[in-house]
Phi, psi and omega in degrees: 000146179226147175209172177279315181231122173268125182248125181262114179109125181251038169279187181304322182291316180294316180292322179293319177299316178299319180297313181296318181292316180296323178294334178269005178088014180258124184282141180224161166226128180257126177254131183222134182290322184267169175284162177299318179301320179294315180301318182284350179266351183287133178258120182226207185297161183223012180242122180254129176281168187303321180298320179292319178300313180299320182291320177296321177295319179296329180280356178082023182234031184256359188295310182290325176301318180294326181281317191252343180289163182241100178289135179240134179275351182188190177210176180241140169250141178244147177202125175051053178069010179258146172251115184247116184271134174255117184266101181296315184300317180288321185285322185219009177065029182224166178233174167242157180242123174274109184200115190299146179300327177301320180289322176300315180298318179298316178298320181293317177301314181297319179293322178295319178299320181295329179274349183078023179292150185261131175232138176239113181258156177082020181283150179226161176052046179288130179228128177270122189246148173052048184292337181264016180246176178276356181229067178290162175205168181234134173249149180199163176254142177214122180054040176081002180243147180273141181227158178227129179246109176280145182200169175269325181220153174239129177247116180272108180238034186251020170077181186298321185270001183282177184283336186295312181300318182291341181278345178284127181304142181300334179289342181253322186291134175239128183242138176234119187220139172233123182260123180264143184274036178207169179234179179238137170251112182248136182226160171246142179223130178279067181221158177298142178302152181297324185214164180280354172226162184292147179238120175256113190255122174262124184211147178303333179283346181132166182286154173215152178227129174252109183236195185198167172240320177201180185299347178230022178218116183253153180232124183230147176230148164225147175284133182225161175297149179299335182282347182289147173243158180305321182296342180285347188244114171280167177301313181299319180296320179296310182300318181295319180290320177299315179299321182296335183265356179257154173306140187303318182290331177285317182299332180297334182269004182288125176265121182258164180183183179301146184246150166238132183284127183267329179191000000 
């Protein structure tokens, strides 16, 4: 098989790159380790900055986002029982859009299907070959058979743990990393959001975030020790800890319910 650009990874970055290139007349093939259903089941970030919104619209995948997304003009920071609002629109003339990454991925897949773009799911043992030549290619296994994808360029969109970063020679690759001594416990709750804008809470017990996906789906995070496991946290323990990190008058309005762990 041959294409102009081989794209490794069918997350939002890989699919968006494929969408932009195909709209410009550049042929692509996207290789992805997981199935499409698995990719669409992943729960990730849900806040898009103005630049991302503009790029999705330019790529022709902004219609549902415009209908169902929730534009926010600002957010809140908390400190010592205070709610301090940051007005994005006033400060920089821009907004953010609350629209889940899962929905962005779904929109991109549908747009790619309409263009006839090629995706290969379930690939294994992906190897990027001859990267320093004018004729790079990718080899991979699919359903027990070996395949070779000839291309002019390879775009690695498979994240920090993917094969693309590791394929860059150490003499060329530059890495910048900061390791934080804590982790995040993120959950989804089929309850109304705590507030109509996001709340970033600074507290001696640790950071907390009150976010959302839609009017009946909330997304919450709390900072936890790296040694903690999901099993260490009951629903009640999570809700109590989240309330403790929010201003008391705000926490009173929190609607609780069953949780599903997002990450």
